[in-house]
C-alpha positions in Angstrom: -147.7 -3.3 -9.9 -145.9 -0.7 -12.0 -142.2 -0.7 -11.0 -142.1 3.1 -10.5 -144.8 2.6 -7.8 -142.7 0.2 -5.8 -140.5 0.9 -2.7 -137.7 -0.9 -4.6 -137.7 1.8 -7.3 -137.6 4.5 -4.5 -134.8 2.6 -2.8 -132.7 2.4 -6.0 -133.1 6.2 -6.4 -132.1 6.7 -2.7 -129.1 4.4 -3.2 -128.1 6.3 -6.4 -128.3 9.7 -4.6 -126.5 8.4 -1.5 -123.7 6.8 -3.5 -123.2 9.9 -5.6 -122.9 12.0 -2.4 -120.6 9.5 -0.7 -118.3 9.6 -3.7 -118.1 13.3 -3.5 -117.6 13.4 0.3 -114.7 11.0 -0.1 -113.2 13.1 -2.9 -113.2 16.0 -0.4 -111.4 13.8 2.1 -108.9 12.9 -0.7 -108.2 16.6 -1.2 -107.6 17.1 2.5 -105.3 14.1 2.6 -103.3 15.4 -0.4 -103.0 18.9 1.1 -101.5 17.3 4.2 -99.1 15.1 2.2 -100.8 11.8 2.7 -100.6 10.6 -0.9 -101.1 6.8 -0.2 -104.1 7.6 2.1 -105.5 9.8 -0.6 -105.1 7.0 -3.2 -106.8 4.6 -1.0 -109.8 6.9 -0.4 -109.9 7.8 -4.0 -110.4 4.2 -4.9 -113.3 4.0 -2.4 -114.8 7.1 -3.9 -114.6 5.4 -7.3 -116.3 2.3 -5.8 -119.2 4.5 -4.6 -119.6 6.1 -8.0 -119.7 2.6 -9.5 -122.4 1.6 -7.0 -124.4 4.7 -8.1 -124.0 3.5 -11.7 -125.3 0.0 -10.7 -128.4 1.6 -9.2 -128.9 4.0 -12.1 -128.7 1.2 -14.6 -131.1 -0.9 -12.6 -133.6 2.0 -12.6 -133.3 2.3 -16.4 -133.6 -1.5 -16.9 -136.7 -1.9 -14.7 -138.4 1.5 -15.2 -137.2 2.9 -18.5 -135.1 5.9 -19.1 -137.7 8.7 -18.6 -138.3 8.8 -14.8 -138.4 11.2 -12.0 -138.6 10.4 -8.3 -138.9 12.6 -5.3 -136.5 11.4 -2.6 -137.2 12.3 1.0 -134.3 10.9 3.0 -131.5 11.8 5.4 -128.1 12.1 3.9 -124.9 12.8 6.0 -123.4 16.2 5.8 -120.6 16.3 8.3 -117.0 17.5 8.1 -114.1 18.0 10.3 -110.4 17.3 10.5 -108.9 14.5 8.3 -109.0 12.2 11.3 -112.6 13.0 12.1 -113.6 12.6 8.5 -112.1 9.1 8.5 -114.2 8.3 11.5 -117.4 9.8 10.0 -116.8 7.7 6.8 -116.5 4.5 8.9 -119.8 5.3 10.7 -121.6 6.1 7.4 -120.3 2.8 5.8 -121.4 0.8 8.8 -124.9 2.3 8.5 -125.1 1.4 4.8 -123.7 -2.1 5.3 -125.7 -3.1 8.4 -129.0 -1.1 8.1 -129.7 0.7 4.9 -128.9 -1.9 2.1 -130.0 -5.0 4.1 -133.4 -3.2 4.5 -133.5 -2.4 0.8 -132.6 -6.0 0.0 -135.4 -7.2 2.3 -137.9 -4.9 0.6 -136.8 -5.9 -2.9 -137.3 -9.6 -2.0 -140.7 -8.9 -0.5 -141.7 -7.1 -3.7 -140.4 -10.0 -5.8 -137.2 -8.4 -7.2 -134.7 -11.1 -6.3 -132.0 -9.8 -8.7 -132.2 -6.3 -7.2 -132.1 -7.7 -3.7 -128.9 -9.5 -4.6 -127.4 -6.2 -5.9 -128.3 -4.5 -2.6 -126.7 -7.4 -0.7 -123.5 -7.3 -2.7 -123.2 -3.5 -2.3 -123.8 -3.9 1.4 -121.0 -6.4 1.5 -118.6 -3.9 -0.2 -119.8 -1.1 2.1 -119.0 -3.4 5.1 -115.5 -3.8 3.7 -115.2 0.0 3.3 -116.2 0.3 6.9 -113.3 -2.0 7.9 -110.9 0.1 5.8 -112.1 3.4 7.2 -111.9 2.1 10.7 -108.4 0.8 10.1 -107.4 4.2 8.5 -109.0 6.1 11.3 -107.3 4.1 14.1 -103.9 4.0 12.3 -104.1 7.7 11.5 -105.1 8.5 15.1 -102.3 6.4 16.7 -99.6 7.1 14.1 -99.4 3.5 12.8 -100.7 4.1 9.3 -97.4 3.2 7.7 -96.1 0.7 10.3 -98.4 -2.4 10.4 -97.2 -5.8 9.1 -100.3 -7.9 8.3 -101.6 -10.1 5.5 -102.4 -8.1 2.3 -105.8 -7.5 0.9 -106.7 -7.6 -2.8 -109.3 -5.0 -3.8 -111.0 -4.6 -7.2 -110.3 -1.0 -8.2 -113.5 -0.9 -10.2 -116.2 -2.0 -7.7 -114.5 -2.6 -4.3 -114.9 -6.4 -4.1 -112.1 -7.8 -1.9 -110.6 -10.9 -0.4 -107.3 -12.1 1.0 -105.1 -14.5 -0.9 -101.6 -15.0 -2.2 -102.9 -14.0 -5.7 -105.9 -11.9 -6.8 -108.8 -13.4 -8.7 -108.5 -13.7 -12.5 -111.9 -12.0 -13.0 -113.7 -10.0 -10.3 -116.7 -12.1 -9.2 -118.8 -8.9 -8.6 -118.1 -6.7 -11.7 -116.0 -8.8 -14.1 -113.0 -6.6 -14.0 -109.7 -8.3 -15.0 -107.0 -9.2 -12.5 -105.1 -6.2 -13.6 -107.7 -4.0 -11.9 -107.0 -5.7 -8.5 -105.1 -3.4 -6.2 -102.9 -4.4 -3.3 -104.6 -2.6 -0.4 -104.2 -2.3 3.3 -103.0 -4.6 6.1 -105.9 -6.0 8.1 -106.7 -8.2 10.9 -108.1 -11.4 9.5 -110.8 -11.7 12.2 -112.4 -8.5 10.8 -113.4 -10.1 7.5 
């Protein structure tokens, strides 16, 4: 079957569109955080927005690799358009990331496997893993912002790849990111977390 006729092609296009939109929504949250004087919070969310843009790039490049560079696809899908206070937006982001991590990308991976695209299934699974980590971060930020503990927690540190969002806990960051190949210099010291969440 021609790749452009597959559900995987359509799902890559949906993923591309959704990740582009997520990146922009998070940039709007960054702007609100900066306006309210929350520079560290803005930097954290700015990194997640960058991750989302890189996920869009991964999907775009996969479309080009499998379908060529001259394609058009009609996407009929629901995309979140919600806004509120900074606190509410952190909660909305956590909910959106949970949906991507637990429903959307696992389903895209299942379909890709079913259609015989194991490498694309793996990309969807890895992005789902990163989105699950984003959910943890946004949930933490939302709770910490809501209860005033954003700058007070003492917990183990989390290393995050500033390029793709891959993360793990350790005394030292990886030498080369296992997801995107970025150097250790791209790893960022991130947020305190509860070990049982990962």
